[in-house]
Every structure is written in C-alpha cells, then in structure tokens.
C-alpha positions in Angstrom: 89.4 51.2 129.5 87.4 54.0 131.0 90.4 55.1 133.1 92.6 55.1 130.0 90.2 57.4 128.2 90.1 59.7 131.2 93.9 59.8 131.3 94.0 60.7 127.5 91.5 63.4 127.9 93.3 64.8 130.9 96.6 64.8 129.0 95.0 66.7 126.1 93.6 69.3 128.5 97.0 69.6 130.2 98.5 70.2 126.7 96.0 73.0 126.2 96.9 74.5 129.5 100.5 74.5 128.6 99.8 76.1 125.2 97.7 78.8 126.9 100.5 79.6 129.4 103.0 79.9 126.5 100.5 82.2 124.7 100.3 84.3 127.8 104.1 84.6 127.9 104.2 85.6 124.2 101.5 88.2 124.9 103.6 89.7 127.7 106.7 89.9 125.5 104.8 91.6 122.6 102.5 94.0 124.5 100.2 96.2 122.4 98.1 98.9 124.0 94.7 100.2 122.7 96.4 103.1 121.0 99.0 100.9 119.4 96.2 98.8 117.9 94.4 101.9 116.8 97.5 103.3 115.0 98.0 100.0 113.3 94.4 99.9 112.2 94.7 103.4 110.7 97.7 102.3 108.7 96.6 98.8 107.7 92.8 98.4 107.8 91.5 97.9 104.3 88.1 99.5 104.8 89.7 102.7 106.2 92.3 102.7 103.4 89.5 102.3 100.8 87.6 105.3 102.4 90.8 107.4 102.2 91.3 106.6 98.5 87.7 107.4 97.8 88.1 110.8 99.4 91.2 111.5 97.3 89.3 110.6 94.2 86.3 112.7 95.1 88.5 115.8 95.8 89.3 115.8 92.0 85.7 116.6 91.1 86.2 120.2 92.0 89.1 120.9 89.6 87.2 119.0 86.9 84.2 121.2 87.4 86.3 124.3 87.5 87.7 123.4 84.1 84.3 124.2 82.6 85.0 127.9 83.1 88.5 127.9 81.6 89.7 128.0 78.0 89.8 124.8 76.0 92.7 124.6 73.6 93.2 121.9 71.0 95.6 121.3 68.1 94.7 119.1 65.1 97.4 118.3 62.5 97.6 115.8 59.6 99.9 114.9 56.8 98.9 113.2 53.5 100.9 111.5 50.8 98.9 110.5 47.7 100.4 108.4 44.8 98.6 107.6 41.6 98.4 107.8 37.8 96.5 110.3 35.7 95.8 110.8 32.0 95.0 114.2 30.6 93.5 114.7 27.1 93.8 111.0 26.2 97.5 111.2 26.7 99.3 108.2 28.3 99.0 107.8 32.1 101.7 109.6 34.0 102.6 109.0 37.7 101.6 111.6 40.1 103.0 112.2 43.6 101.2 114.7 45.8 102.1 115.7 49.3 100.0 117.8 51.7 99.8 118.8 55.4 97.7 121.1 57.5 97.2 122.0 61.1 94.6 123.9 63.1 94.8 125.3 66.6 91.5 126.2 68.2 90.7 128.0 71.5 87.2 128.0 73.0 86.4 130.2 75.9 83.0 129.6 77.5 81.2 132.9 78.2 77.6 131.8 79.1 77.0 128.2 80.1 74.5 127.9 83.0 75.1 124.2 83.2 78.7 124.8 84.2 77.7 126.8 87.2 75.4 124.0 88.3 78.1 121.4 87.7 80.6 123.4 89.9 78.1 123.7 92.7 77.3 120.0 92.4 81.0 119.1 92.6 81.4 121.3 95.7 78.6 119.3 97.3 80.1 116.0 96.2 83.4 117.0 97.9 81.5 117.9 101.1 79.8 114.5 100.9 83.0 112.7 100.4 84.6 114.5 103.4 81.7 113.5 105.6 81.9 109.9 104.4 85.5 109.8 105.3 84.7 111.3 108.7 82.2 108.5 109.2 84.8 106.0 108.2 87.2 107.4 110.8 84.7 107.1 113.6 83.7 103.7 112.4 87.3 102.6 112.6 87.5 103.9 116.2 84.4 101.9 117.1 85.5 98.8 115.3 89.0 99.0 116.9 87.6 99.4 120.4 85.1 96.6 119.8 87.7 94.1 118.6 90.1 95.2 121.4 87.6 94.7 124.2 86.3 91.5 122.6 89.8 90.1 123.0 90.1 91.4 126.5 86.8 89.9 127.6 87.8 86.6 126.0 91.1 86.6 127.8 89.3 87.4 131.0 86.9 84.5 130.5 89.9 82.2 130.0 91.5 83.6 133.2 88.3 83.2 135.2 87.9 79.6 133.9 91.4 78.8 135.0 90.9 80.3 138.5 87.6 78.4 138.8 89.4 75.2 137.8 92.1 75.8 140.4 89.5 76.3 143.1 87.5 73.2 142.0 90.7 71.1 142.1 91.4 72.3 145.6 87.9 71.4 146.7 88.1 68.0 144.9 91.4 67.3 146.8 89.8 68.3 150.1 86.6 66.2 149.4 88.7 63.1 148.6 90.8 63.7 151.7 87.8 64.0 154.0 86.1 61.0 152.4 89.2 58.9 152.9 89.3 59.6 156.6 85.6 59.0 156.9 84.6 62.6 157.6 83.0 63.2 154.2 80.7 61.5 151.7 81.3 60.1 148.2 78.6 62.5 147.0 81.0 65.4 147.7 83.7 63.7 145.6 81.3 63.1 142.7 80.0 66.6 142.9 83.5 68.0 142.7 84.4 65.8 139.8 81.3 66.8 137.9 82.1 70.5 138.5 85.7 69.8 137.3 84.6 68.1 134.1 82.1 70.9 133.3 84.7 73.6 134.0 87.2 71.9 131.7 84.6 72.0 128.9 83.9 75.6 129.6 87.6 76.5 129.5 88.0 74.9 126.1 85.0 76.9 124.9 86.6 80.1 126.3 89.9 79.3 124.5 88.0 78.8 121.2 86.3 82.1 121.7 89.6 83.8 122.4 91.0 82.3 119.1 88.0 83.7 117.2 88.3 87.2 118.7 92.1 87.2 118.0 91.4 86.3 114.4 89.1 89.4 114.1 91.8 91.6 115.5 94.3 90.1 113.0 91.8 90.8 110.2 91.5 94.4 111.3 95.2 95.3 111.4 96.5 92.8 108.9 98.9 91.0 111.2 98.9 89.0 114.4 99.5 90.9 117.6 99.4 89.7 121.2 97.5 91.9 123.7 98.4 92.0 127.4 95.4 91.3 129.7 93.9 94.7 130.6 90.8 95.8 132.5 88.9 99.0 133.2 89.5 100.1 136.8 87.4 103.2 136.8 83.9 103.9 135.5 83.2 106.4 132.8 81.6 109.7 133.9 77.9 109.1 134.6 75.3 110.5 132.3 72.5 112.7 133.5 69.2 111.3 132.3 68.0 114.9 131.5 70.8 115.3 128.9 69.1 113.1 126.3 67.5 116.1 124.5 71.0 117.8 124.3 72.5 114.7 122.7 69.6 114.5 120.3 70.0 118.2 119.3 73.7 117.7 118.7 73.2 114.5 116.7 70.7 116.1 114.4 73.2 118.9 113.7 76.5 116.9 113.5 75.6 113.3 112.8 77.9 112.2 109.9 75.2 110.2 108.2 72.8 113.1 108.3 75.4 115.5 106.9 76.1 112.9 104.2 72.5 112.9 103.2 72.3 116.7 103.3 75.2 116.9 100.9 73.5 114.2 98.7 70.3 116.3 98.6 72.4 119.3 97.5 74.0 117.1 94.8 70.5 116.0 93.6 69.2 119.6 93.6 72.1 120.8 91.5 71.5 117.9 89.1 68.0 119.3 88.6 69.5 122.8 87.8 72.0 121.2 85.5 69.3 119.3 83.6 67.2 122.4 83.2 70.2 124.4 82.0 70.2 122.1 78.9 67.3 124.2 77.7 69.3 127.5 77.9 71.4 128.9 75.1 75.2 129.0 75.4 77.7 131.6 74.3 81.4 130.9 73.5 84.3 132.8 72.1 86.1 130.7 69.5 89.5 131.6 68.0 91.5 129.4 65.6 94.6 129.6 63.4 95.2 127.3 60.5 98.2 126.4 58.3 98.0 124.5 55.0 100.4 123.2 52.4 99.8 121.2 49.2 102.3 120.3 46.4 99.4 120.1 44.0 96.5 117.8 43.1 96.5 114.4 41.5 93.9 115.6 39.0 96.0 118.6 37.8 98.6 118.2 35.0 100.8 120.9 36.5 102.4 120.8 39.9 101.2 124.0 41.5 102.0 124.0 45.2 100.0 126.1 47.6 100.7 127.3 51.1 98.5 129.6 53.3 98.0 130.6 57.0 94.8 132.0 58.4 93.2 132.8 61.7 89.6 133.4 62.7 87.9 134.8 65.8 84.2 134.4 66.3 81.4 134.5 68.9 79.4 131.3 68.8 75.8 131.2 70.0 74.1 127.8 70.4 70.3 127.7 71.0 68.9 124.2 71.8 65.5 123.7 70.0 64.6 120.1 70.2 66.4 116.9 71.4 63.7 114.3 70.9 62.3 114.9 74.5 65.5 113.7 76.1 66.0 117.0 78.0 62.6 117.0 79.5 63.0 113.4 80.5 66.3 114.2 82.2 64.6 117.0 84.1 61.8 114.7 85.3 64.4 112.1 86.3 66.5 114.6 88.3 63.4 115.9 90.1 62.4 112.4 91.1 66.0 111.7 92.4 65.8 114.9 94.4 62.6 113.8 96.1 64.3 110.4 96.8 67.2 112.3 98.4 64.8 114.2 100.6 63.2 110.9 101.8 66.6 109.5 102.6 67.5 112.6 104.6 64.3 112.2 106.6 65.2 108.5 107.2 68.8 109.4 108.3 67.4 111.9 110.8 65.0 109.3 112.2 67.6 106.7 112.3 70.1 109.0 114.1 67.5 109.9 116.7 66.6 106.3 117.3 70.3 105.2 117.6 71.1 108.1 120.0 68.2 107.0 122.2 69.4 103.4 122.1 73.0 104.2 122.8 72.0 106.7 125.6 69.9 104.0 127.2 72.6 101.5 126.7 75.1 103.7 128.6 72.7 104.4 131.4 71.7 100.7 131.8 75.3 99.6 131.4 76.5 101.8 134.2 73.7 100.5 136.4 74.5 96.9 135.5 78.2 97.5 136.2 77.4 98.9 139.7 75.1 95.9 140.4 77.7 93.4 139.2 80.4 95.0 141.3 78.1 94.6 144.3 77.4 91.0 143.2 81.1 90.2 142.9 81.8 91.6 146.4 78.8 89.7 147.9 79.9 86.5 146.1 83.4 86.8 147.5 81.9 87.1 151.0 79.7 84.1 150.2 82.7 82.0 149.2 84.6 82.8 152.4 81.5 82.2 154.5 80.9 78.8 152.9 84.5 77.8 153.3 84.3 78.6 157.0 81.0 76.8 157.3 82.5 73.8 155.5 85.4 73.7 158.1 83.0 73.8 161.1 80.5 71.4 159.5 77.6 73.7 158.8 78.2 73.6 155.0 79.0 70.8 152.6 81.5 70.7 149.7 78.8 71.4 147.0 77.8 74.6 148.8 81.4 75.8 148.5 81.6 74.8 144.8 78.3 76.6 144.0 79.4 79.7 145.8 82.7 79.8 143.8 80.9 79.1 140.6 78.6 82.0 141.3 81.6 84.3 142.1 83.3 83.5 138.8 80.1 83.9 136.8 79.7 87.3 138.3 83.3 88.2 137.5 82.8 87.2 133.9 79.6 89.2 133.6 81.2 92.2 135.2 84.1 92.2 132.7 81.6 92.0 129.8 79.3 94.6 131.3 82.2 97.1 131.6 83.2 96.5 128.0 79.6 96.9 126.8 79.1 100.1 128.7 82.3 101.6 127.2 81.2 100.6 123.7 77.8 102.1 124.1 79.5 105.4 125.2 81.7 105.3 122.1 78.8 104.7 119.9 76.9 107.5 121.5 79.7 110.0 120.7 80.0 108.6 117.2 76.3 109.4 116.6 77.1 113.0 117.4 80.1 113.1 115.2 82.5 114.0 118.1 84.3 110.7 118.4 88.1 110.8 117.7 91.3 109.2 118.7 91.6 111.2 121.9 88.6 109.3 123.3 90.6 106.1 123.0 93.6 107.7 124.6 91.4 108.8 127.5 89.9 105.4 127.8 93.4 103.8 127.9 94.2 105.8 131.0 91.3 104.1 132.8 92.8 100.7 132.2 95.5 98.6 134.0 96.9 95.1 133.7 94.4 92.5 134.8 95.0 91.1 138.3 95.0 87.4 138.7 91.6 86.0 139.7 93.0 82.8 141.1 92.3 82.5 144.8 95.2 82.5 147.2 96.1 79.0 148.4 94.9 78.5 151.9 95.6 75.6 154.3 92.4 73.6 154.5 91.7 72.0 157.8 90.2 68.5 157.7 87.0 68.0 159.5 
C-alpha cells in the first residue's frame, strides 16, 4: 500500500514537471521584455489610468478660475397666456384672453473682486499639485512594474534551481543505490538521498506556487496574461560612494514628488485663507441689460390695450458686505487652521523623504555588498561540490557530504538571484525619492540583463567505488 501511494505521488509530481516544461515553452514563444511590460502597464494599469484622468480633471480648474475675470452674459425669457372671466360694473361676465411675453439680456463684468484673484492663484497651485501627483504616479508605476517583473524572474529562477537540485539529487540517489548494491556503500546513503529528494520535491512545488502568485500580480498590473522569458542581471549597477548621501538628501528635499505635492497643497491652503478674507471686501461690477416686453392687455381691464416696449440699462454695482451671521469670520478661522495643517504635513513629508532616502541608500550599499558576498559564496560552493564529488570517488567523502554541498550551492544561487533583484529595486526607489526616475532607467536596466543560463549540472560519468 505504501508503495502504491509513493507511485501516485511520484506520478503527480511528474505531471507538474511536464506542465512546468510546457509553461517554459509557452514563455519562450511569447517573450516579453522589461520595457514591453512597462509599455503595457502604461496603457492598461488602472491606477496609472486613474491618475491620468485625475490630472485631466484638475487641469480644468484654471479655466474655471479664469472665468471669474470674464463677462457673464445671461438671457431670461418667458411667455404667458392667461384665460379667465371678468365682470365690469355688475355687467355679465365676459371671457378674457390675455397673452404676454418678455425677455431680458444681462451682462455682468467684474471690476473689483479680490476673491477672484485668490481663486485664480489657488487654481494654479492646484494644477501644480495635480501635475506632481501624476509625476508621482508615473514613478510609482515604474517601481511597481520593476518589482513585479523581478518577482516573476526570481520565482522562475527558484523553480529552475529546484529542478537543477532535483536532477543532482537524483543522480546521487542512483549512485548511492548502485554502490549499495555492489556492497561498496551503505543503506544510510540511500536513505539520505531519498530524504533529500522528497524534501526537494516539496520545495519545488512551493516554488511553482510562488511563481503562480507572482504571475498573477503581473497579470493584475497589465490586465492580461503574458509569459516572461527567464532573464537575469549579468552586471552590477554602478557602485555608490558612501559620501554621496548628503547630495542625495539635498536633491530629494528639492525634487521629491511628495514634498512638491505638499508644497503645492500649502499654497492652496494659503490662497484659501486669502479667499476667505476677501469675503469681507466690497465688490464692484459693471452691469448692462436690455429688456423687451409685450402684453395684449390685462384680464382686469375692459378694453384690450396692447403694450410693447424695449429698454436698456447700464449701471455700476457696488456691493459692501456688512454682516453674514459670523459665517465669514468662521470661514477665515477654518482656513487658517487648514493652512497650519498643511504646514505640518509638509514638515512630515520632508522628514519622511529624508528617512526613505537614507533607507534606500543603505539598501543599495548593503545590497551591493551582499551581491558580492553571494557571488563569492556561489563560486566557493561550486568548488566545494566538485571537491566533495572527487572525495566521494576516492573514498574520503560520503554521499550525504555531496548532497549537503550541492544543497548549499543551490541555496546560494537562489539567494544571489534575490539579492540582485533587491539591490536593483533599492536603486530604483532611491531615484524615485529624488524625482528623477523615468522609463530610461528601465531601458538601461534591461541592457544589463540576458537570458538565464541553465543551472543544471552537466552530466558526468560517476565511477563506482
């Protein structure tokens, strides 16, 4: 019964292997580069699309504010038809049918309205704020695209490493069984190899699940399923000089999108104070109107005497606010409080930007050091595997020593792949904090990548002991 269960589990795992191989062929036939994914995200990501529409809407605030300086023209017209009965001097009721119409055209040209100037300046600041918010959305899209892309690449690399590790373990299991059968090995070697094989199969399933999850995140970003070819970074990014931190901080405090957004928000709040205080000031307008009127008579007149007249009027209208129940003073106090709130938020944005720049800068520095250390670890682990294999042949090493060395090698390869991706992401986030991240950075990054080389060891003839 136990053997049947093992056979079923093995068949299921072989089915997963076949599906993975088919997925790999599909990826190769529908290759998508980093820039391809970025262009699709620009066209189809819903967050970026919403930010673009928000910018388009905010750009209309300036024409709306400008309208406060331009003439306002309106036309009002109406037509009446009145039917009734009327009695004059106790005479019998007679039917009356009266028709009338009139129209008025009025033009109002603001001359002095201090609130309109504050509204226009506020609208200009709101447009600036919207542009900075869209700039932030653009850089956020680049970071999210790179993050999703490298998450998929790391997940594929993990699957590839698990497959290579499984292949090596299978070879060692075959060798352990062969040496045991001829009496040159121990059953312990066989059990060790089988345990490693079972553990690696479980790890490979976990890697496949992780790849599916990361692929779903990519699909959510661009709105469709795309297959990525396995790629890896072959060159390190230019190293940072530890003394450059202050330069990055200076640039970030001047160009960080979030800081610029809060600076524009402070301007908006300041102009709101001016607009609220302008409600105390008098206004001066030029008003001109022209009126036309016609009536066939009145229902209360015994004679039908029709009237028709046209008139026009030009005036200067002065409005002086006196008292509004305290609403104006309350609005001023509210605006001042919101201005102070905007100042606090600007201070918070500056502190947050400074903190994030320091974290990203340290992340880049530590990431570069970690990549160098892991590259050395991979090279040392490769030498260790070769040495243990030679030692196993001559009898100075046992099979578990070879398996442990190979497991250490593949763990180092997985860690190196992730460390490279993390270092790149920290570099992109650092540029984003200074407001200088754009699509060219992804294009430059793509030039440092090449198709992933197979991590599977080359088959070698194993000599029996």
